[in-house]
PyMOL Python script that loads the backbone (N, CA, C, O; Angstrom):
from pymol import cmd

cmd.read_pdbstr("""\
ATOM      1  N   UNK A   1     -79.744 -61.808  85.555  1.00  0.00           N
ATOM      2  CA  UNK A   1     -78.947 -60.751  86.012  1.00  0.00           C
ATOM      3  C   UNK A   1     -77.697 -60.805  85.423  1.00  0.00           C
ATOM      4  O   UNK A   1     -76.997 -61.817  85.434  1.00  0.00           O
ATOM      5  N   UNK A   2     -77.310 -59.483  84.777  1.00  0.00           N
ATOM      6  CA  UNK A   2     -75.946 -59.046  83.958  1.00  0.00           C
ATOM      7  C   UNK A   2     -75.171 -58.554  84.750  1.00  0.00           C
ATOM      8  O   UNK A   2     -75.302 -57.440  85.258  1.00  0.00           O
ATOM      9  N   UNK A   3     -74.458 -59.172  84.904  1.00  0.00           N
ATOM     10  CA  UNK A   3     -72.688 -58.934  85.543  1.00  0.00           C
ATOM     11  C   UNK A   3     -72.096 -57.697  84.614  1.00  0.00           C
ATOM     12  O   UNK A   3     -71.808 -57.881  83.431  1.00  0.00           O
ATOM     13  N   UNK A   4     -71.975 -56.670  85.140  1.00  0.00           N
ATOM     14  CA  UNK A   4     -71.174 -55.563  84.605  1.00  0.00           C
ATOM     15  C   UNK A   4     -69.695 -55.293  85.264  1.00  0.00           C
ATOM     16  O   UNK A   4     -69.392 -55.263  86.457  1.00  0.00           O
ATOM     17  N   UNK A   5     -68.930 -55.120  84.187  1.00  0.00           N
ATOM     18  CA  UNK A   5     -67.290 -55.033  84.553  1.00  0.00           C
ATOM     19  C   UNK A   5     -66.959 -53.383  84.901  1.00  0.00           C
ATOM     20  O   UNK A   5     -67.075 -52.383  84.193  1.00  0.00           O
ATOM     21  N   UNK A   6     -66.627 -53.510  85.909  1.00  0.00           N
ATOM     22  CA  UNK A   6     -66.029 -52.410  86.185  1.00  0.00           C
ATOM     23  C   UNK A   6     -64.942 -51.708  85.289  1.00  0.00           C
ATOM     24  O   UNK A   6     -63.932 -52.327  84.954  1.00  0.00           O
ATOM     25  N   UNK A   7     -65.151 -50.493  84.933  1.00  0.00           N
ATOM     26  CA  UNK A   7     -64.128 -49.718  83.957  1.00  0.00           C
ATOM     27  C   UNK A   7     -62.766 -49.260  85.271  1.00  0.00           C
ATOM     28  O   UNK A   7     -61.840 -48.541  84.898  1.00  0.00           O
ATOM     29  N   UNK A   8     -62.798 -49.595  86.250  1.00  0.00           N
ATOM     30  CA  UNK A   8     -61.752 -49.015  87.256  1.00  0.00           C
ATOM     31  C   UNK A   8     -61.805 -49.315  88.555  1.00  0.00           C
ATOM     32  O   UNK A   8     -62.802 -49.939  88.916  1.00  0.00           O
ATOM     33  N   UNK A   9     -61.046 -49.055  89.312  1.00  0.00           N
ATOM     34  CA  UNK A   9     -60.724 -49.857  90.869  1.00  0.00           C
ATOM     35  C   UNK A   9     -61.925 -49.244  91.634  1.00  0.00           C
ATOM     36  O   UNK A   9     -62.726 -49.820  92.370  1.00  0.00           O
ATOM     37  N   UNK A  10     -61.834 -47.518  91.169  1.00  0.00           N
ATOM     38  CA  UNK A  10     -63.133 -46.909  91.906  1.00  0.00           C
ATOM     39  C   UNK A  10     -64.628 -47.254  91.513  1.00  0.00           C
ATOM     40  O   UNK A  10     -65.533 -47.173  92.344  1.00  0.00           O
ATOM     41  N   UNK A  11     -64.809 -47.587  90.388  1.00  0.00           N
ATOM     42  CA  UNK A  11     -65.769 -48.506  90.015  1.00  0.00           C
ATOM     43  C   UNK A  11     -66.189 -49.569  90.566  1.00  0.00           C
ATOM     44  O   UNK A  11     -67.341 -49.770  90.950  1.00  0.00           O
ATOM     45  N   UNK A  12     -65.275 -50.300  90.630  1.00  0.00           N
ATOM     46  CA  UNK A  12     -65.409 -51.753  91.559  1.00  0.00           C
ATOM     47  C   UNK A  12     -65.987 -51.513  92.818  1.00  0.00           C
ATOM     48  O   UNK A  12     -66.869 -52.210  93.321  1.00  0.00           O
ATOM     49  N   UNK A  13     -65.315 -50.200  93.473  1.00  0.00           N
ATOM     50  CA  UNK A  13     -65.569 -50.119  94.982  1.00  0.00           C
ATOM     51  C   UNK A  13     -66.817 -49.606  95.352  1.00  0.00           C
ATOM     52  O   UNK A  13     -67.306 -49.487  96.475  1.00  0.00           O
ATOM     53  N   UNK A  14     -67.368 -49.254  93.995  1.00  0.00           N
ATOM     54  CA  UNK A  14     -68.683 -48.481  94.271  1.00  0.00           C
ATOM     55  C   UNK A  14     -69.659 -49.930  93.941  1.00  0.00           C
ATOM     56  O   UNK A  14     -70.887 -49.871  94.008  1.00  0.00           O
ATOM     57  N   UNK A  15     -69.192 -50.747  93.712  1.00  0.00           N
ATOM     58  CA  UNK A  15     -70.146 -51.744  93.187  1.00  0.00           C
ATOM     59  C   UNK A  15     -70.364 -53.096  94.805  1.00  0.00           C
ATOM     60  O   UNK A  15     -71.106 -54.068  94.952  1.00  0.00           O
ATOM     61  N   UNK A  16     -69.381 -52.504  95.636  1.00  0.00           N
ATOM     62  CA  UNK A  16     -69.834 -53.057  97.089  1.00  0.00           C
ATOM     63  C   UNK A  16     -70.562 -52.340  98.255  1.00  0.00           C
ATOM     64  O   UNK A  16     -70.227 -51.229  98.667  1.00  0.00           O
ATOM     65  N   UNK A  17     -71.333 -52.892  98.627  1.00  0.00           N
ATOM     66  CA  UNK A  17     -72.054 -52.141  99.583  1.00  0.00           C
ATOM     67  C   UNK A  17     -71.954 -53.178 101.154  1.00  0.00           C
ATOM     68  O   UNK A  17     -71.899 -54.407 101.128  1.00  0.00           O
ATOM     69  N   UNK A  18     -71.950 -52.564 102.087  1.00  0.00           N
ATOM     70  CA  UNK A  18     -71.579 -53.408 103.608  1.00  0.00           C
ATOM     71  C   UNK A  18     -72.977 -53.799 104.108  1.00  0.00           C
ATOM     72  O   UNK A  18     -74.040 -53.198 103.949  1.00  0.00           O
ATOM     73  N   UNK A  19     -72.717 -54.966 104.758  1.00  0.00           N
ATOM     74  CA  UNK A  19     -73.996 -55.577 105.130  1.00  0.00           C
ATOM     75  C   UNK A  19     -73.660 -56.167 106.662  1.00  0.00           C
ATOM     76  O   UNK A  19     -72.665 -56.823 106.969  1.00  0.00           O
ATOM     77  N   UNK A  20     -74.602 -55.817 107.413  1.00  0.00           N
ATOM     78  CA  UNK A  20     -74.575 -56.352 108.938  1.00  0.00           C
ATOM     79  C   UNK A  20     -74.980 -57.924 108.793  1.00  0.00           C
ATOM     80  O   UNK A  20     -76.171 -58.127 108.557  1.00  0.00           O
ATOM     81  N   UNK A  21     -74.133 -59.053 108.907  1.00  0.00           N
ATOM     82  CA  UNK A  21     -74.352 -60.556 108.630  1.00  0.00           C
ATOM     83  C   UNK A  21     -74.218 -60.909 110.590  1.00  0.00           C
ATOM     84  O   UNK A  21     -73.302 -60.516 111.313  1.00  0.00           O
ATOM     85  N   UNK A  22     -75.198 -61.577 110.935  1.00  0.00           N
ATOM     86  CA  UNK A  22     -74.899 -61.870 112.318  1.00  0.00           C
ATOM     87  C   UNK A  22     -74.182 -61.027 113.158  1.00  0.00           C
ATOM     88  O   UNK A  22     -74.913 -60.125 113.568  1.00  0.00           O
ATOM     89  N   UNK A  23     -72.962 -60.953 113.610  1.00  0.00           N
ATOM     90  CA  UNK A  23     -72.221 -60.297 114.636  1.00  0.00           C
ATOM     91  C   UNK A  23     -71.632 -59.460 113.833  1.00  0.00           C
ATOM     92  O   UNK A  23     -71.080 -58.664 114.593  1.00  0.00           O
ATOM     93  N   UNK A  24     -71.342 -59.060 112.427  1.00  0.00           N
ATOM     94  CA  UNK A  24     -70.316 -58.805 111.804  1.00  0.00           C
ATOM     95  C   UNK A  24     -70.861 -58.035 110.439  1.00  0.00           C
ATOM     96  O   UNK A  24     -72.010 -58.084 110.001  1.00  0.00           O
ATOM     97  N   UNK A  25     -69.776 -57.337 109.904  1.00  0.00           N
ATOM     98  CA  UNK A  25     -70.027 -56.392 108.531  1.00  0.00           C
ATOM     99  C   UNK A  25     -69.298 -57.506 107.501  1.00  0.00           C
ATOM    100  O   UNK A  25     -68.298 -58.201 107.683  1.00  0.00           O
ATOM    101  N   UNK A  26     -70.127 -57.406 106.439  1.00  0.00           N
ATOM    102  CA  UNK A  26     -69.422 -57.737 105.282  1.00  0.00           C
ATOM    103  C   UNK A  26     -69.501 -56.940 103.980  1.00  0.00           C
ATOM    104  O   UNK A  26     -70.362 -56.065 103.885  1.00  0.00           O
ATOM    105  N   UNK A  27     -68.803 -57.143 103.139  1.00  0.00           N
ATOM    106  CA  UNK A  27     -68.983 -56.389 101.919  1.00  0.00           C
ATOM    107  C   UNK A  27     -69.699 -57.253 100.562  1.00  0.00           C
ATOM    108  O   UNK A  27     -69.100 -58.179 100.015  1.00  0.00           O
ATOM    109  N   UNK A  28     -71.024 -56.798 100.145  1.00  0.00           N
ATOM    110  CA  UNK A  28     -71.495 -57.621  99.053  1.00  0.00           C
ATOM    111  C   UNK A  28     -71.233 -56.769  97.596  1.00  0.00           C
ATOM    112  O   UNK A  28     -71.458 -55.588  97.332  1.00  0.00           O
ATOM    113  N   UNK A  29     -70.878 -57.453  97.076  1.00  0.00           N
ATOM    114  CA  UNK A  29     -71.255 -57.180  95.505  1.00  0.00           C
ATOM    115  C   UNK A  29     -72.427 -57.147  95.018  1.00  0.00           C
ATOM    116  O   UNK A  29     -73.218 -58.053  95.282  1.00  0.00           O
ATOM    117  N   UNK A  30     -72.738 -56.208  94.294  1.00  0.00           N
ATOM    118  CA  UNK A  30     -73.905 -56.033  93.395  1.00  0.00           C
ATOM    119  C   UNK A  30     -75.085 -56.044  94.494  1.00  0.00           C
ATOM    120  O   UNK A  30     -76.080 -56.608  94.037  1.00  0.00           O
ATOM    121  N   UNK A  31     -75.237 -55.630  95.671  1.00  0.00           N
ATOM    122  CA  UNK A  31     -76.223 -56.090  96.493  1.00  0.00           C
ATOM    123  C   UNK A  31     -77.733 -55.269  96.029  1.00  0.00           C
ATOM    124  O   UNK A  31     -78.886 -55.699  96.065  1.00  0.00           O
ATOM    125  N   UNK A  32     -77.132 -53.750  95.533  1.00  0.00           N
ATOM    126  CA  UNK A  32     -78.120 -52.683  95.221  1.00  0.00           C
ATOM    127  C   UNK A  32     -79.193 -53.980  93.797  1.00  0.00           C
ATOM    128  O   UNK A  32     -80.420 -54.056  93.860  1.00  0.00           O
ATOM    129  N   UNK A  33     -78.431 -54.727  92.806  1.00  0.00           N
ATOM    130  CA  UNK A  33     -78.989 -55.085  91.896  1.00  0.00           C
ATOM    131  C   UNK A  33     -79.693 -56.487  92.205  1.00  0.00           C
ATOM    132  O   UNK A  33     -80.580 -56.946  91.485  1.00  0.00           O
ATOM    133  N   UNK A  34     -79.039 -57.330  93.736  1.00  0.00           N
ATOM    134  CA  UNK A  34     -79.739 -58.417  94.218  1.00  0.00           C
ATOM    135  C   UNK A  34     -80.708 -58.007  94.498  1.00  0.00           C
ATOM    136  O   UNK A  34     -81.670 -58.603  94.014  1.00  0.00           O
ATOM    137  N   UNK A  35     -80.982 -56.910  95.325  1.00  0.00           N
ATOM    138  CA  UNK A  35     -82.096 -56.646  95.745  1.00  0.00           C
ATOM    139  C   UNK A  35     -83.224 -56.033  94.631  1.00  0.00           C
ATOM    140  O   UNK A  35     -84.388 -56.431  94.592  1.00  0.00           O
ATOM    141  N   UNK A  36     -82.696 -55.051  93.784  1.00  0.00           N
ATOM    142  CA  UNK A  36     -83.601 -54.974  92.481  1.00  0.00           C
ATOM    143  C   UNK A  36     -84.175 -56.080  91.869  1.00  0.00           C
ATOM    144  O   UNK A  36     -85.328 -55.772  91.567  1.00  0.00           O
ATOM    145  N   UNK A  37     -83.923 -57.217  91.542  1.00  0.00           N
ATOM    146  CA  UNK A  37     -84.147 -58.038  90.838  1.00  0.00           C
ATOM    147  C   UNK A  37     -84.746 -58.769  91.877  1.00  0.00           C
ATOM    148  O   UNK A  37     -85.613 -59.447  91.324  1.00  0.00           O
ATOM    149  N   UNK A  38     -84.754 -59.007  93.127  1.00  0.00           N
ATOM    150  CA  UNK A  38     -85.976 -59.715  94.183  1.00  0.00           C
ATOM    151  C   UNK A  38     -87.291 -59.020  94.190  1.00  0.00           C
ATOM    152  O   UNK A  38     -88.372 -59.607  94.238  1.00  0.00           O
ATOM    153  N   UNK A  39     -87.097 -57.468  94.130  1.00  0.00           N
ATOM    154  CA  UNK A  39     -88.455 -57.394  93.742  1.00  0.00           C
ATOM    155  C   UNK A  39     -89.410 -57.616  93.019  1.00  0.00           C
ATOM    156  O   UNK A  39     -90.561 -57.395  93.394  1.00  0.00           O
ATOM    157  N   UNK A  40     -89.053 -58.198  91.594  1.00  0.00           N
ATOM    158  CA  UNK A  40     -89.708 -58.349  90.961  1.00  0.00           C
ATOM    159  C   UNK A  40     -90.709 -59.740  91.348  1.00  0.00           C
ATOM    160  O   UNK A  40     -91.797 -60.108  90.903  1.00  0.00           O
ATOM    161  N   UNK A  41     -90.041 -60.147  92.102  1.00  0.00           N
ATOM    162  CA  UNK A  41     -91.217 -61.524  93.362  1.00  0.00           C
ATOM    163  C   UNK A  41     -92.033 -61.207  93.885  1.00  0.00           C
ATOM    164  O   UNK A  41     -92.964 -61.959  94.173  1.00  0.00           O
ATOM    165  N   UNK A  42     -91.979 -59.995  94.191  1.00  0.00           N
ATOM    166  CA  UNK A  42     -93.105 -59.583  95.327  1.00  0.00           C
ATOM    167  C   UNK A  42     -94.680 -59.844  94.149  1.00  0.00           C
ATOM    168  O   UNK A  42     -94.931 -59.776  92.945  1.00  0.00           O
ATOM    169  N   UNK A  43     -95.340 -60.133  95.335  1.00  0.00           N
ATOM    170  CA  UNK A  43     -95.673 -60.835  96.507  1.00  0.00           C
ATOM    171  C   UNK A  43     -94.993 -62.167  96.763  1.00  0.00           C
ATOM    172  O   UNK A  43     -95.235 -62.958  95.852  1.00  0.00           O
ATOM    173  N   UNK A  44     -94.135 -62.714  97.819  1.00  0.00           N
ATOM    174  CA  UNK A  44     -93.845 -63.521  97.727  1.00  0.00           C
ATOM    175  C   UNK A  44     -93.600 -64.217  99.174  1.00  0.00           C
ATOM    176  O   UNK A  44     -93.169 -63.320  99.899  1.00  0.00           O
ATOM    177  N   UNK A  45     -93.666 -65.094  99.705  1.00  0.00           N
ATOM    178  CA  UNK A  45     -93.378 -65.678 100.823  1.00  0.00           C
ATOM    179  C   UNK A  45     -91.891 -64.861 101.722  1.00  0.00           C
ATOM    180  O   UNK A  45     -91.060 -64.269 101.034  1.00  0.00           O
ATOM    181  N   UNK A  46     -91.753 -64.923 103.011  1.00  0.00           N
ATOM    182  CA  UNK A  46     -90.545 -64.316 103.271  1.00  0.00           C
ATOM    183  C   UNK A  46     -89.387 -65.480 102.845  1.00  0.00           C
ATOM    184  O   UNK A  46     -88.260 -65.143 102.482  1.00  0.00           O
ATOM    185  N   UNK A  47     -89.853 -67.013 102.945  1.00  0.00           N
ATOM    186  CA  UNK A  47     -89.149 -67.812 102.862  1.00  0.00           C
ATOM    187  C   UNK A  47     -88.539 -68.315 101.330  1.00  0.00           C
ATOM    188  O   UNK A  47     -87.625 -69.104 101.089  1.00  0.00           O
ATOM    189  N   UNK A  48     -89.433 -67.522 100.383  1.00  0.00           N
ATOM    190  CA  UNK A  48     -89.336 -67.662  98.910  1.00  0.00           C
ATOM    191  C   UNK A  48     -88.084 -66.683  98.740  1.00  0.00           C
ATOM    192  O   UNK A  48     -86.991 -66.924  98.228  1.00  0.00           O
ATOM    193  N   UNK A  49     -88.578 -65.477  99.337  1.00  0.00           N
ATOM    194  CA  UNK A  49     -87.555 -64.154  99.312  1.00  0.00           C
ATOM    195  C   UNK A  49     -86.278 -64.753  99.666  1.00  0.00           C
ATOM    196  O   UNK A  49     -85.408 -64.927  98.813  1.00  0.00           O
ATOM    197  N   UNK A  50     -86.093 -65.143 101.134  1.00  0.00           N
ATOM    198  CA  UNK A  50     -84.878 -65.676 101.508  1.00  0.00           C
ATOM    199  C   UNK A  50     -84.188 -66.141 100.623  1.00  0.00           C
ATOM    200  O   UNK A  50     -83.100 -65.654 100.316  1.00  0.00           O
ATOM    201  N   UNK A  51     -84.823 -67.401  99.932  1.00  0.00           N
ATOM    202  CA  UNK A  51     -84.099 -68.329  99.290  1.00  0.00           C
ATOM    203  C   UNK A  51     -83.224 -67.540  97.891  1.00  0.00           C
ATOM    204  O   UNK A  51     -82.049 -67.664  97.543  1.00  0.00           O
ATOM    205  N   UNK A  52     -84.435 -66.645  97.256  1.00  0.00           N
ATOM    206  CA  UNK A  52     -84.320 -65.945  95.945  1.00  0.00           C
ATOM    207  C   UNK A  52     -83.027 -64.756  96.213  1.00  0.00           C
ATOM    208  O   UNK A  52     -82.380 -64.267  95.288  1.00  0.00           O
ATOM    209  N   UNK A  53     -82.904 -64.559  97.080  1.00  0.00           N
ATOM    210  CA  UNK A  53     -81.990 -63.116  97.817  1.00  0.00           C
ATOM    211  C   UNK A  53     -80.853 -64.003  97.572  1.00  0.00           C
ATOM    212  O   UNK A  53     -80.136 -63.771  96.599  1.00  0.00           O
ATOM    213  N   UNK A  54     -80.523 -65.320  98.598  1.00  0.00           N
ATOM    214  CA  UNK A  54     -79.456 -65.865  98.756  1.00  0.00           C
ATOM    215  C   UNK A  54     -78.699 -66.669  97.293  1.00  0.00           C
ATOM    216  O   UNK A  54     -77.492 -66.727  97.057  1.00  0.00           O
ATOM    217  N   UNK A  55     -79.626 -67.131  96.604  1.00  0.00           N
ATOM    218  CA  UNK A  55     -79.332 -67.528  95.055  1.00  0.00           C
ATOM    219  C   UNK A  55     -78.680 -66.501  94.708  1.00  0.00           C
ATOM    220  O   UNK A  55     -77.467 -66.678  94.815  1.00  0.00           O
ATOM    221  N   UNK A  56     -78.956 -65.560  94.360  1.00  0.00           N
ATOM    222  CA  UNK A  56     -78.747 -64.204  93.859  1.00  0.00           C
ATOM    223  C   UNK A  56     -77.402 -63.927  94.278  1.00  0.00           C
ATOM    224  O   UNK A  56     -76.538 -64.128  93.425  1.00  0.00           O
ATOM    225  N   UNK A  57     -77.041 -63.518  95.380  1.00  0.00           N
ATOM    226  CA  UNK A  57     -76.152 -62.863  96.441  1.00  0.00           C
ATOM    227  C   UNK A  57     -75.189 -64.200  95.933  1.00  0.00           C
ATOM    228  O   UNK A  57     -74.181 -63.819  95.337  1.00  0.00           O
ATOM    229  N   UNK A  58     -75.279 -65.271  96.025  1.00  0.00           N
ATOM    230  CA  UNK A  58     -73.761 -66.068  95.736  1.00  0.00           C
ATOM    231  C   UNK A  58     -73.408 -66.308  94.070  1.00  0.00           C
ATOM    232  O   UNK A  58     -72.804 -67.314  93.697  1.00  0.00           O
ATOM    233  N   UNK A  59     -73.920 -65.135  93.031  1.00  0.00           N
ATOM    234  CA  UNK A  59     -73.739 -65.181  91.835  1.00  0.00           C
ATOM    235  C   UNK A  59     -72.584 -64.400  91.822  1.00  0.00           C
ATOM    236  O   UNK A  59     -71.665 -64.735  91.075  1.00  0.00           O
ATOM    237  N   UNK A  60     -72.458 -63.191  92.687  1.00  0.00           N
ATOM    238  CA  UNK A  60     -71.585 -62.417  93.064  1.00  0.00           C
ATOM    239  C   UNK A  60     -70.371 -62.479  94.354  1.00  0.00           C
ATOM    240  O   UNK A  60     -69.304 -61.867  94.399  1.00  0.00           O
ATOM    241  N   UNK A  61     -70.870 -63.301  95.209  1.00  0.00           N
ATOM    242  CA  UNK A  61     -70.432 -63.514  96.439  1.00  0.00           C
ATOM    243  C   UNK A  61     -69.997 -64.434  96.925  1.00  0.00           C
ATOM    244  O   UNK A  61     -70.819 -65.275  96.561  1.00  0.00           O
ATOM    245  N   UNK A  62     -68.976 -65.176  97.762  1.00  0.00           N
ATOM    246  CA  UNK A  62     -69.059 -66.112  98.455  1.00  0.00           C
ATOM    247  C   UNK A  62     -69.673 -66.512  99.883  1.00  0.00           C
ATOM    248  O   UNK A  62     -68.944 -65.968 100.711  1.00  0.00           O
ATOM    249  N   UNK A  63     -70.166 -66.856 100.202  1.00  0.00           N
ATOM    250  CA  UNK A  63     -71.152 -67.501 101.103  1.00  0.00           C
ATOM    251  C   UNK A  63     -70.771 -68.748 101.785  1.00  0.00           C
ATOM    252  O   UNK A  63     -70.934 -69.810 101.185  1.00  0.00           O
ATOM    253  N   UNK A  64     -70.325 -68.735 102.865  1.00  0.00           N
ATOM    254  CA  UNK A  64     -70.003 -69.605 103.653  1.00  0.00           C
ATOM    255  C   UNK A  64     -70.840 -70.547 104.210  1.00  0.00           C
ATOM    256  O   UNK A  64     -71.482 -70.151 105.182  1.00  0.00           O
ATOM    257  N   UNK A  65     -71.057 -72.025 103.754  1.00  0.00           N
ATOM    258  CA  UNK A  65     -72.262 -72.650 103.939  1.00  0.00           C
ATOM    259  C   UNK A  65     -72.570 -72.763 105.537  1.00  0.00           C
ATOM    260  O   UNK A  65     -73.731 -72.928 105.913  1.00  0.00           O
ATOM    261  N   UNK A  66     -71.760 -72.693 106.232  1.00  0.00           N
ATOM    262  CA  UNK A  66     -72.137 -72.368 107.891  1.00  0.00           C
ATOM    263  C   UNK A  66     -72.748 -71.157 108.114  1.00  0.00           C
ATOM    264  O   UNK A  66     -72.903 -71.009 109.326  1.00  0.00           O
ATOM    265  N   UNK A  67     -73.222 -70.092 107.388  1.00  0.00           N
ATOM    266  CA  UNK A  67     -73.266 -68.800 107.522  1.00  0.00           C
ATOM    267  C   UNK A  67     -75.117 -68.839 106.707  1.00  0.00           C
ATOM    268  O   UNK A  67     -76.039 -68.083 107.013  1.00  0.00           O
ATOM    269  N   UNK A  68     -75.135 -69.454 106.134  1.00  0.00           N
ATOM    270  CA  UNK A  68     -76.382 -69.213 105.104  1.00  0.00           C
ATOM    271  C   UNK A  68     -77.497 -68.644 105.576  1.00  0.00           C
ATOM    272  O   UNK A  68     -78.249 -67.900 104.947  1.00  0.00           O
ATOM    273  N   UNK A  69     -77.629 -69.087 106.974  1.00  0.00           N
ATOM    274  CA  UNK A  69     -78.970 -68.538 107.374  1.00  0.00           C
ATOM    275  C   UNK A  69     -79.071 -67.015 107.786  1.00  0.00           C
ATOM    276  O   UNK A  69     -79.988 -66.216 107.597  1.00  0.00           O
ATOM    277  N   UNK A  70     -77.428 -66.806 108.621  1.00  0.00           N
ATOM    278  CA  UNK A  70     -77.245 -65.601 108.841  1.00  0.00           C
ATOM    279  C   UNK A  70     -77.227 -64.714 107.481  1.00  0.00           C
ATOM    280  O   UNK A  70     -77.719 -63.594 107.614  1.00  0.00           O
ATOM    281  N   UNK A  71     -76.816 -64.990 106.406  1.00  0.00           N
ATOM    282  CA  UNK A  71     -76.892 -64.274 105.234  1.00  0.00           C
ATOM    283  C   UNK A  71     -78.314 -63.941 104.652  1.00  0.00           C
ATOM    284  O   UNK A  71     -78.669 -62.890 104.118  1.00  0.00           O
ATOM    285  N   UNK A  72     -78.838 -64.759 104.815  1.00  0.00           N
ATOM    286  CA  UNK A  72     -80.477 -65.289 104.075  1.00  0.00           C
ATOM    287  C   UNK A  72     -81.368 -63.721 104.949  1.00  0.00           C
ATOM    288  O   UNK A  72     -82.014 -62.779 104.489  1.00  0.00           O
ATOM    289  N   UNK A  73     -80.931 -64.144 106.446  1.00  0.00           N
ATOM    290  CA  UNK A  73     -81.581 -63.018 107.316  1.00  0.00           C
ATOM    291  C   UNK A  73     -81.262 -61.724 106.914  1.00  0.00           C
ATOM    292  O   UNK A  73     -82.201 -61.005 106.573  1.00  0.00           O
ATOM    293  N   UNK A  74     -79.916 -61.193 106.877  1.00  0.00           N
ATOM    294  CA  UNK A  74     -79.624 -60.145 106.610  1.00  0.00           C
ATOM    295  C   UNK A  74     -80.105 -59.444 105.235  1.00  0.00           C
ATOM    296  O   UNK A  74     -80.449 -58.262 105.251  1.00  0.00           O
ATOM    297  N   UNK A  75     -80.119 -60.163 104.112  1.00  0.00           N
ATOM    298  CA  UNK A  75     -80.345 -60.156 102.778  1.00  0.00           C
ATOM    299  C   UNK A  75     -81.912 -59.908 102.933  1.00  0.00           C
ATOM    300  O   UNK A  75     -82.340 -58.960 102.275  1.00  0.00           O
ATOM    301  N   UNK A  76     -82.900 -60.667 103.761  1.00  0.00           N
ATOM    302  CA  UNK A  76     -84.339 -60.254 103.608  1.00  0.00           C
ATOM    303  C   UNK A  76     -84.227 -58.887 104.730  1.00  0.00           C
ATOM    304  O   UNK A  76     -85.186 -58.128 104.589  1.00  0.00           O
ATOM    305  N   UNK A  77     -83.441 -58.540 105.581  1.00  0.00           N
ATOM    306  CA  UNK A  77     -83.607 -57.852 106.262  1.00  0.00           C
ATOM    307  C   UNK A  77     -83.432 -55.972 105.354  1.00  0.00           C
ATOM    308  O   UNK A  77     -84.044 -54.908 105.449  1.00  0.00           O
ATOM    309  N   UNK A  78     -82.461 -56.392 104.693  1.00  0.00           N
ATOM    310  CA  UNK A  78     -82.180 -55.310 103.981  1.00  0.00           C
ATOM    311  C   UNK A  78     -83.139 -55.012 102.936  1.00  0.00           C
ATOM    312  O   UNK A  78     -83.301 -53.809 102.731  1.00  0.00           O
ATOM    313  N   UNK A  79     -83.844 -55.849 102.195  1.00  0.00           N
ATOM    314  CA  UNK A  79     -84.616 -56.379 101.389  1.00  0.00           C
ATOM    315  C   UNK A  79     -85.602 -55.562 101.727  1.00  0.00           C
ATOM    316  O   UNK A  79     -86.080 -54.732 100.953  1.00  0.00           O
ATOM    317  N   UNK A  80     -86.067 -55.788 103.205  1.00  0.00           N
ATOM    318  CA  UNK A  80     -87.352 -54.907 103.480  1.00  0.00           C
ATOM    319  C   UNK A  80     -87.194 -53.728 103.883  1.00  0.00           C
ATOM    320  O   UNK A  80     -88.134 -52.937 103.801  1.00  0.00           O
ATOM    321  N   UNK A  81     -86.219 -53.425 104.301  1.00  0.00           N
ATOM    322  CA  UNK A  81     -85.450 -51.653 104.806  1.00  0.00           C
ATOM    323  C   UNK A  81     -85.580 -50.775 103.542  1.00  0.00           C
ATOM    324  O   UNK A  81     -86.103 -49.662 103.524  1.00  0.00           O
ATOM    325  N   UNK A  82     -84.896 -51.583 102.217  1.00  0.00           N
ATOM    326  CA  UNK A  82     -85.023 -50.783 101.057  1.00  0.00           C
ATOM    327  C   UNK A  82     -86.179 -50.475 100.280  1.00  0.00           C
ATOM    328  O   UNK A  82     -86.402 -49.475  99.596  1.00  0.00           O
ATOM    329  N   UNK A  83     -87.113 -51.820 100.555  1.00  0.00           N
ATOM    330  CA  UNK A  83     -88.436 -51.499  99.898  1.00  0.00           C
ATOM    331  C   UNK A  83     -89.231 -50.515 100.424  1.00  0.00           C
ATOM    332  O   UNK A  83     -90.109 -49.926  99.794  1.00  0.00           O
ATOM    333  N   UNK A  84     -88.889 -50.297 101.762  1.00  0.00           N
ATOM    334  CA  UNK A  84     -89.912 -49.407 102.656  1.00  0.00           C
ATOM    335  C   UNK A  84     -89.450 -48.108 102.625  1.00  0.00           C
ATOM    336  O   UNK A  84     -90.050 -47.224 103.238  1.00  0.00           O
ATOM    337  N   UNK A  85     -88.686 -47.941 102.134  1.00  0.00           N
ATOM    338  CA  UNK A  85     -87.807 -46.686 102.056  1.00  0.00           C
ATOM    339  C   UNK A  85     -88.313 -45.916 100.973  1.00  0.00           C
ATOM    340  O   UNK A  85     -88.652 -44.733 100.969  1.00  0.00           O
ATOM    341  N   UNK A  86     -88.319 -47.055  99.726  1.00  0.00           N
ATOM    342  CA  UNK A  86     -88.613 -46.553  98.571  1.00  0.00           C
ATOM    343  C   UNK A  86     -90.296 -46.384  98.227  1.00  0.00           C
ATOM    344  O   UNK A  86     -90.903 -45.932  97.256  1.00  0.00           O
ATOM    345  N   UNK A  87     -90.655 -46.888  99.320  1.00  0.00           N
ATOM    346  CA  UNK A  87     -92.538 -47.245  99.368  1.00  0.00           C
ATOM    347  C   UNK A  87     -92.975 -48.064  98.617  1.00  0.00           C
ATOM    348  O   UNK A  87     -93.989 -47.823  97.962  1.00  0.00           O
ATOM    349  N   UNK A  88     -92.178 -49.487  98.508  1.00  0.00           N
ATOM    350  CA  UNK A  88     -92.905 -50.431  97.634  1.00  0.00           C
ATOM    351  C   UNK A  88     -93.058 -51.813  98.229  1.00  0.00           C
ATOM    352  O   UNK A  88     -93.129 -52.899  97.652  1.00  0.00           O
ATOM    353  N   UNK A  89     -93.103 -51.434  99.892  1.00  0.00           N
ATOM    354  CA  UNK A  89     -92.723 -52.725 100.957  1.00  0.00           C
ATOM    355  C   UNK A  89     -94.174 -52.498 101.954  1.00  0.00           C
ATOM    356  O   UNK A  89     -94.380 -53.233 102.921  1.00  0.00           O
TER     357      UNK A  89
END
""", "prot")
cmd.dss("prot")
cmd.show_as("cartoon", "prot")
cmd.util.cbc("prot")
cmd.orient("prot")
């Protein structure tokens, strides 16, 4: 996954998307790129996707160790929702 450097604060802000994790919402850097890269793994089991999504998300985002399960669940949920919207899942 290639990390892009934003040209300005506005471009950096566009690289962040909100994601519902547990009972709250977090800003995730490069979420679209993370989901796109995970699409290349299809077909894969949910557990393999959770592991891959979490590993990719860690490249750009801090994920508290105690919240890894919640983040993995949220990433998989967003992955499934995005794939279904685009007719890829």
